[in-house]
C-alpha positions as a Python dict, from the first residue, in 0.01 Angstrom:
ca = {
    (1, 'M'): (0, 0, 0),
    (2, 'S'): (201, 129, 291),
    (3, 'R'): (221, -39, 627),
    (4, 'D'): (163, 188, 921),
    (5, 'S'): (299, 61, 1245),
    (6, 'V'): (125, 153, 1564),
    (7, 'V'): (331, 184, 1876),
    (8, 'I'): (142, 151, 2200),
    (9, 'E'): (337, 256, 2503),
    (10, 'K'): (216, 115, 2830),
    (11, 'T'): (270, 324, 3135),
    (12, 'P'): (423, 130, 3420),
    (13, 'P'): (195, 60, 3715),
    (14, 'R'): (209, 321, 3989),
    (15, 'L'): (393, 219, 4301),
    (16, 'A'): (219, 480, 4516),
    (17, 'S'): (-51, 745, 4493),
    (18, 'G'): (-95, 1086, 4648),
    (19, 'M'): (-345, 1098, 4933),
    (20, 'K'): (-618, 1276, 4735),
    (21, 'E'): (-599, 1022, 4452),
    (22, 'A'): (-574, 727, 4694),
    (23, 'A'): (-875, 844, 4894),
    (24, 'A'): (-1082, 893, 4578),
    (25, 'S'): (-989, 549, 4441),
    (26, 'L'): (-1094, 386, 4768),
    (27, 'G'): (-1406, 595, 4816),
    (28, 'L'): (-1274, 718, 5152),
    (29, 'S'): (-1174, 1056, 5285),
    (30, 'E'): (-815, 1167, 5320),
    (31, 'A'): (-884, 1227, 5690),
    (32, 'Y'): (-988, 864, 5735),
    (33, 'L'): (-670, 740, 5565),
    (34, 'Y'): (-461, 958, 5797),
    (35, 'K'): (-658, 824, 6094),
    (36, 'L'): (-583, 465, 5988),
    (37, 'A'): (-216, 559, 5966),
    (38, 'R'): (-220, 714, 6315),
    (39, 'L'): (-379, 393, 6448),
    (40, 'G'): (-101, 189, 6287),
    (41, 'R'): (-338, 16, 6045),
    (42, 'L'): (-198, 180, 5733),
    (43, 'R'): (159, 261, 5634),
    (44, 'L'): (218, 588, 5452),
    (45, 'I'): (544, 710, 5306),
    (46, 'R'): (682, 1061, 5276),
    (47, 'I'): (899, 1172, 4989),
    (48, 'G'): (995, 1532, 5026),
    (49, 'K'): (678, 1716, 5119),
    (50, 'R'): (445, 1457, 4967),
    (51, 'T'): (266, 1187, 5161),
    (52, 'L'): (196, 878, 4953),
    (53, 'L'): (1, 557, 4995),
    (54, 'P'): (195, 262, 4851),
    (55, 'E'): (-8, 44, 4614),
    (56, 'T'): (67, -262, 4827),
    (57, 'E'): (-92, -90, 5129),
    (58, 'R'): (-400, 3, 4925),
    (59, 'Q'): (-440, -358, 4812),
    (60, 'R'): (-390, -489, 5165),
    (61, 'L'): (-650, -249, 5303),
    (62, 'V'): (-907, -365, 5047),
    (63, 'A'): (-823, -734, 5105),
    (64, 'E'): (-866, -692, 5484),
    (65, 'A'): (-1200, -520, 5433),
    (66, 'M'): (-1322, -816, 5225),
    (67, 'K'): (-1258, -1068, 5505),
}
């Protein structure tokens, strides 16, 4: 009887998401997320040509909406 070992690799949690993915996960439009950023209610980051929503900002936005 041979023992087969199973290796499960966990992917690390994402620190930020692209705007399309972030909008879809929140059920909001990308335009609305950009509007919140323009109003100073949401902090976005740019890396190269990409605009990203940090996970901490996504969580904060949801927590504020639940108040």
